[in-house]
N, CA and C of each residue as an Amber inpcrd file, in Angstrom:
protein
   384
  -9.6730000 -48.8960000   3.4160000 -11.2360000 -48.8080000   3.8190000
 -11.2260000 -48.3770000   5.0100000 -10.1150000 -48.7750000   5.8600000
 -10.3330000 -48.6370000   7.4180000 -10.1420000 -47.1400000   7.5120000
  -9.8140000 -46.5030000   6.8180000  -9.5130000 -45.0590000   6.7420000
 -10.9400000 -44.2630000   6.7470000 -11.7170000 -44.7910000   5.7610000
 -12.9680000 -44.3820000   5.5530000 -13.8620000 -44.5880000   6.8680000
 -13.8290000 -45.9920000   7.5310000 -14.5340000 -46.1460000   8.7600000
 -14.1050000 -45.2980000   9.9270000 -12.9250000 -44.8970000  10.2420000
 -12.4570000 -44.1780000  11.0760000 -12.9870000 -42.6960000  10.8440000
 -13.0830000 -42.2090000   9.9330000 -13.5460000 -40.8390000   9.5940000
 -14.8300000 -40.6770000   9.1830000 -15.5070000 -41.8190000   8.7300000
 -16.8160000 -41.6550000   8.7620000 -17.4260000 -41.1600000   7.2760000
 -16.1130000 -41.3620000   6.3380000 -16.4900000 -40.8310000   5.0410000
 -16.4850000 -39.1930000   4.6470000 -16.2130000 -38.6630000   5.9520000
 -16.2440000 -37.0800000   5.7800000 -15.0540000 -36.6190000   5.8030000
 -14.4290000 -35.3950000   5.5120000 -13.3400000 -34.7640000   5.6790000
 -13.4470000 -33.9820000   7.0560000 -12.0700000 -34.1070000   7.6540000
 -12.3090000 -33.4310000   8.8700000 -12.8030000 -31.7940000   8.7970000
 -13.4690000 -31.6350000   9.9780000 -13.7810000 -30.1470000   9.9590000
 -12.7720000 -29.0220000  10.1470000 -12.9180000 -27.8310000   9.4180000
 -11.7330000 -26.9400000   9.3950000 -11.6560000 -26.3050000  10.8550000
 -10.5910000 -25.8280000  11.2090000 -10.5760000 -25.0380000  12.5170000
 -11.2310000 -23.7660000  12.6840000 -12.1110000 -23.5230000  13.7400000
 -13.1490000 -22.6050000  13.9100000 -12.4520000 -21.1660000  13.6510000
 -11.3590000 -21.2440000  14.2520000 -10.4170000 -19.7160000  14.2930000
 -10.0630000 -19.6560000  12.8240000  -9.8350000 -20.3710000  12.1580000
  -9.6080000 -19.9970000  10.7150000 -10.7180000 -19.5190000   9.8530000
 -11.9030000 -20.2000000  10.2570000 -13.0230000 -19.8860000   9.3020000
 -13.6050000 -18.4350000   9.5470000 -13.3270000 -18.1540000  10.9460000
 -13.6960000 -16.6090000  11.3060000 -12.8170000 -15.5880000  10.8310000
 -13.5210000 -14.2950000  10.6700000 -12.8110000 -13.0620000  10.2890000
 -11.2830000 -12.9320000  11.2500000 -10.3180000 -12.7340000  10.6860000
  -9.1370000 -12.5140000  11.4040000  -9.2540000 -11.3740000  12.4880000
  -8.8040000 -11.4410000  13.7420000  -8.9860000 -10.0660000  14.7290000
  -7.9150000  -9.2460000  14.2870000  -8.0830000  -8.1510000  14.2900000
  -6.7880000  -6.9970000  13.9570000  -6.0290000  -7.1090000  15.1330000
  -4.6500000  -7.0960000  15.0800000  -3.6740000  -7.2040000  16.2520000
  -4.0370000  -5.9230000  17.3310000  -3.9350000  -6.2260000  18.5670000
  -4.1750000  -5.2890000  19.6030000  -3.1220000  -4.3000000  19.4710000
  -3.6040000  -3.0080000  19.4590000  -2.6810000  -1.9830000  19.4820000
  -1.9140000  -1.7380000  20.9340000  -0.5580000  -1.3400000  20.8100000
   0.4400000  -1.3670000  21.8490000   0.3750000   0.1050000  22.3400000
   0.7290000   0.7070000  23.5540000   0.6860000   1.8580000  24.1560000
   2.2490000   2.1110000  23.7820000   2.5460000   3.4300000  23.9150000
   3.7230000   3.7190000  23.7920000   4.5010000   3.6790000  22.0640000
   5.7160000   4.0640000  22.0730000   6.4830000   3.9540000  20.7490000
   6.8360000   2.5720000  20.5150000   7.0440000   2.4940000  19.2850000
   7.2210000   1.0780000  18.7870000   8.7460000   0.5760000  19.0660000
   9.0600000  -0.7120000  19.3010000  10.3100000  -0.8850000  19.9530000
  11.2270000  -0.4250000  18.6650000  12.2230000   0.0700000  18.9950000
  13.4340000   0.5300000  18.2430000  12.9390000   1.8240000  17.6910000
  12.0350000   2.5430000  18.0060000  11.8030000   3.8810000  17.5010000
  12.6900000   4.7990000  18.1250000  13.1220000   5.8570000  17.1300000
  14.0200000   6.9050000  17.5690000  13.2320000   8.1550000  18.0620000
  11.9340000   8.0060000  17.8030000  11.2510000   9.3890000  18.2660000
  11.2150000   9.7340000  19.4220000  11.5540000  11.0080000  20.0600000
  11.4970000  11.4060000  21.0920000  10.0120000  11.8720000  21.7900000
   9.8430000  11.8650000  22.7360000   8.6150000  12.3550000  23.5800000
   8.8510000  13.7120000  23.5080000   7.7640000  14.5820000  23.6190000
   7.6830000  15.6750000  23.5810000   7.2510000  16.2690000  24.9520000
   8.0340000  17.1910000  25.6970000   8.0220000  17.8300000  26.8000000
   7.1030000  18.8380000  26.8600000   6.0500000  18.6650000  27.5950000
   4.9160000  20.0250000  27.5080000   5.2960000  20.9960000  28.8360000
   5.6310000  22.0810000  28.4330000   5.7090000  23.0600000  29.3560000
   4.6410000  24.1650000  29.6960000   4.1080000  24.0400000  30.7310000
   2.8320000  25.1950000  31.0270000   3.3600000  26.3290000  31.6400000
   3.0870000  27.3660000  30.9650000   3.4670000  28.6950000  31.6070000
   2.3130000  29.6390000  31.4200000   2.0060000  30.5560000  32.5890000
   0.6330000  31.4040000  32.6280000   1.2960000  32.6800000  32.7600000
   0.8470000  33.4770000  31.3460000   1.3240000  34.9700000  31.5620000
  -0.0230000  35.6980000  31.7430000  -0.1270000  36.5940000  32.9540000
  -1.2500000  37.4160000  33.3740000  -1.0680000  38.6630000  33.1220000
  -1.6660000  39.5620000  32.3090000  -1.4540000  41.0750000  32.1620000
  -2.6330000  41.5450000  32.3730000  -2.7220000  42.5190000  33.5960000
  -3.6000000  43.1620000  34.0630000  -3.5830000  44.8900000  34.0370000
  -4.4420000  45.3110000  33.6030000  -4.3320000  46.7010000  33.5580000
  -5.7210000  47.5150000  34.5950000  -5.5530000  48.5110000  34.7180000
  -6.4030000  49.5150000  35.6310000  -6.9790000  50.3430000  34.5200000
  -8.0930000  51.0560000  34.9950000  -8.7920000  51.9290000  34.2830000
  -7.8960000  53.2080000  34.0390000  -6.9170000  53.4220000  34.7840000
  -5.8400000  54.7750000  34.5890000  -4.8130000  54.2880000  33.5460000
  -4.8460000  53.0950000  32.8990000  -3.8340000  52.7910000  31.9770000
  -2.4500000  52.1120000  32.6500000  -2.6650000  51.9070000  33.9740000
  -1.3070000  51.0890000  34.3500000  -1.5860000  49.7500000  34.1870000
  -0.3640000  48.8580000  33.6790000  -0.3160000  47.7520000  33.3550000
   0.7770000  46.8380000  34.2600000   0.5130000  45.5300000  34.5170000
   1.3410000  44.8960000  34.9080000   1.5590000  43.4530000  34.2730000
   2.5200000  42.8040000  34.5040000   2.4250000  41.1760000  34.1540000
   3.1340000  40.4340000  35.1210000   2.6270000  39.3850000  35.1660000
   2.8090000  38.2000000  36.0280000   3.1110000  36.9560000  35.2090000
   4.1990000  36.1970000  35.4830000   4.4610000  34.8650000  34.7080000
   4.5100000  33.5980000  35.9010000   4.0240000  32.6120000  35.6350000
   3.9390000  31.6330000  36.5810000   4.3110000  30.1860000  35.5260000
   5.0600000  29.5590000  36.0520000   5.4180000  28.1760000  35.5050000
   5.0150000  27.0100000  36.5700000   3.9620000  26.4640000  35.9750000
   3.3240000  25.3630000  37.0010000   2.9480000  26.1210000  38.1170000
   3.3090000  25.8160000  39.2330000   2.8010000  26.5270000  40.7290000
   3.7450000  27.3450000  40.9660000   4.8510000  27.6180000  40.3290000
   6.1140000  28.4100000  40.8050000   6.0620000  29.9230000  39.9810000
   5.9690000  30.8150000  40.5620000   5.9130000  32.2910000  40.1460000
   7.3620000  32.7480000  39.7310000   7.4160000  33.0460000  38.3870000
   8.7270000  33.3410000  37.8640000   8.7710000  34.8950000  38.0540000
   7.4360000  35.7650000  37.8570000   7.9040000  37.0650000  37.9950000
   6.4550000  37.5780000  38.3520000   6.5050000  38.4000000  39.1640000
   5.2840000  39.1600000  39.8120000   5.2330000  40.7290000  39.6560000
   4.1790000  41.1700000  39.3220000   3.9220000  42.6450000  39.2180000
   5.1190000  43.3560000  38.5110000   5.4400000  42.9410000  37.5500000
   6.2930000  43.7760000  36.5260000   5.2560000  44.8810000  35.7000000
   5.8200000  46.0020000  35.8940000   5.0340000  47.0970000  35.2130000
   5.4060000  47.2670000  33.6710000   4.3740000  47.1560000  32.8390000
   4.7110000  47.0480000  31.3760000   3.7940000  48.4140000  30.8730000
   4.3200000  48.9180000  29.4880000   3.5430000  49.8700000  28.8560000
   2.4620000  49.3380000  28.3280000   1.5530000  50.3860000  27.9200000
   0.3480000  49.8390000  27.1810000   0.7790000  49.6190000  25.8830000
   1.7600000  50.4210000  25.1220000   2.2130000  49.9600000  23.8870000
   2.7510000  48.7210000  23.8710000   3.5070000  48.0590000  24.7480000
   3.8100000  46.7860000  24.7460000   2.8430000  45.8230000  25.0110000
   1.8910000  46.0240000  25.8660000   0.5920000  45.2410000  25.9070000
   0.0140000  44.9740000  24.4980000  -0.3430000  46.3840000  23.8660000
  -1.0470000  46.3830000  22.5570000  -0.2880000  45.4320000  21.3270000
   1.3230000  45.6310000  21.5170000   1.9050000  45.0270000  20.5130000
   2.0630000  43.5180000  20.7580000   2.1310000  43.0830000  22.1170000
   2.0880000  41.5470000  22.2310000   0.6250000  41.0570000  21.8840000
  -0.2320000  41.8550000  22.2660000  -1.7600000  41.0510000  21.8250000
  -1.7910000  40.9800000  20.2240000  -1.3460000  42.1090000  19.8530000
  -1.3290000  42.0370000  18.2810000  -0.4370000  40.9220000  17.7490000
   0.6710000  40.5960000  18.3290000   1.7100000  39.5910000  17.9440000
   1.0930000  38.3500000  18.1580000   0.1520000  37.9680000  19.1550000
  -0.4490000  36.7420000  19.7080000  -1.5050000  36.4530000  18.6900000
  -2.4530000  37.3250000  18.5160000  -3.5690000  36.9420000  17.8470000
  -4.6350000  37.9490000  17.3000000  -5.2000000  38.3050000  16.2590000
  -6.0260000  39.3410000  15.8030000  -7.3520000  39.5640000  16.9550000
  -7.7490000  38.5590000  17.1980000  -9.0740000  38.3500000  18.1700000
  -8.5900000  38.8790000  19.6480000  -7.0810000  39.1550000  19.8310000
  -6.8460000  39.4280000  21.4070000  -6.5990000  40.8940000  21.1040000
  -5.9800000  41.4220000  19.9280000  -5.7360000  42.8630000  19.9960000
  -6.8830000  43.7320000  19.9540000  -8.1280000  43.3390000  19.3480000
  -9.0860000  44.2460000  19.2490000  -9.5460000  44.7040000  20.5710000
 -10.0640000  43.8750000  21.6280000 -10.3840000  44.0630000  22.8140000
  -9.3430000  44.9980000  23.6260000  -8.0340000  44.6400000  23.5390000
  -6.9830000  45.0070000  24.1880000  -6.7690000  46.6140000  23.6570000
  -6.8260000  47.0030000  22.4790000  -6.7440000  48.3580000  21.9620000
  -7.8810000  48.9240000  22.3470000  -9.1460000  48.4950000  22.3930000
 -10.4690000  49.0940000  22.8090000 -10.2420000  49.7810000  24.2890000
  -9.6940000  48.7480000  25.1340000  -9.6300000  49.0930000  26.7100000
  -8.4130000  50.3050000  26.7060000  -7.1200000  50.1120000  25.7560000
  -6.1190000  51.0130000  25.9050000  -6.6940000  52.5360000  25.3180000
  -7.4640000  52.3140000  24.4530000  -7.9590000  53.6160000  23.9530000
  -8.9600000  54.2280000  24.8190000  -9.8920000  53.4670000  25.7460000
 -10.7520000  54.0010000  26.6960000  -9.9510000  54.8380000  27.7490000
  -8.6020000  54.1820000  27.9500000  -7.9540000  54.6230000  29.0650000
  -6.9130000  55.9870000  28.5410000  -6.8700000  56.0210000  27.0760000
  -6.2500000  57.2140000  26.5350000  -7.2330000  58.5560000  26.5400000
  -8.4020000  58.2290000  26.4480000  -9.4000000  59.2320000  26.2850000
  -9.6280000  59.5980000  27.5560000  -9.7890000  58.9050000  28.6840000
  -9.6370000  59.3560000  29.9530000  -8.7910000  60.1820000  30.4370000
  -7.4540000  59.8890000  30.0490000  -6.4310000  60.7440000  30.5420000
  -6.3180000  62.1430000  29.6930000  -6.7090000  62.0010000  28.3200000
  -6.6630000  63.2070000  27.6170000  -7.8020000  64.1230000  28.0830000
  -8.8480000  63.6070000  28.6540000  -9.8850000  64.1560000  29.2780000
  -9.4700000  65.0230000  30.5080000  -8.7060000  64.2200000  31.1360000
  -8.1060000  64.8210000  32.6380000  -7.1400000  66.0200000  32.3140000
  -6.3080000  65.6950000  31.1940000  -5.2840000  66.6940000  30.8390000
  -6.0040000  67.9730000  30.3250000  -7.3360000  68.0120000  29.5320000
  -7.9710000  69.3630000  29.4880000  -8.3280000  69.6180000  30.5570000
  -8.7350000  69.0740000  31.5560000  -9.5250000  69.4650000  32.5250000
  -8.2760000  70.3710000  33.7360000  -7.3320000  69.6870000  33.5800000
  -6.2100000  70.3290000  34.3400000  -5.6840000  71.6180000  33.6880000
  -5.7420000  71.5920000  32.3540000  -5.1180000  72.2200000  31.4810000
  -6.0880000  74.0560000  31.8570000  -7.5960000  73.6190000  31.9180000
  -8.3760000  74.6880000  31.8730000  -8.1320000  75.2490000  33.5030000
  -7.9570000  74.2920000  34.4780000  -7.7200000  74.6820000  35.8090000
  -6.4700000  75.8240000  36.0310000  -5.5250000  75.2130000  35.1060000
  -4.2530000  76.0380000  35.1380000  -4.5270000  77.3940000  34.3690000
  -5.1070000  77.5200000  33.4490000  -5.5620000  78.7750000  32.5570000
  -6.1770000  79.6520000  33.6550000  -7.1850000  79.1200000  34.4190000
  -8.1060000  79.9570000  35.2510000  -7.3060000  80.3930000  36.4960000
  -6.2110000  79.6440000  37.0520000  -5.1570000  79.8180000  37.9340000
  -4.2150000  81.1490000  37.7540000  -3.8440000  81.2870000  36.1350000
  -2.8950000  82.0670000  35.8930000  -3.8680000  83.4040000  35.6130000
  -4.9030000  83.3110000  35.1640000  -5.7840000  84.5520000  34.8580000
  -6.1530000  85.2200000  36.4350000  -6.6100000  84.2360000  37.4260000
  -6.4560000  84.9390000  38.9260000  -5.2600000  85.4410000  39.3490000
  -4.2230000  84.8020000  39.1390000  -2.8670000  85.4130000  39.4430000
  -2.5650000  86.8650000  38.6780000  -2.9650000  86.9000000  37.6550000
  -2.8520000  88.0580000  36.8090000  -3.4830000  89.2630000  37.4830000
  -4.6070000  88.9680000  37.9250000  -5.5110000  90.1170000  38.4300000
  -5.1030000  90.4220000  39.7460000  -4.3560000  89.3560000  40.4550000
  -3.9910000  89.5910000  41.6520000  -2.7850000  90.7020000  41.8350000
  -1.8050000  90.4480000  40.6930000  -0.7170000  91.5520000  40.3180000
  -0.8810000  92.7680000  39.9990000  -1.9970000  92.9600000  39.4280000
  -2.3510000  94.2600000  39.0800000  -2.8080000  95.3840000  40.2540000
């Protein structure tokens, strides 16, 4: 009975932490200990391909802040093939630009051929 007097006839209250919902363990940053996974090294390179209305193309390559190559001449067909290999959304605009330059060059060739033909006629008249 002495036990009943000291406890007041009640059972001891349960621990407050055990009655609440258990907390999820805190997430630790990084790899778990003993992991054999390797970190992936990210390399940033910037390739810039620029062209003029005349159809002259050049490429420049930069890694981080360091220039790897600058002002390298490239052909229009190489630019078109690279754009097609990278993504279909890139090849459309690039091919349109190249076709515009090609049309301009073809018009210039036709103009020069007409001038050459006129010069040949003028020369033939002078020789007679």
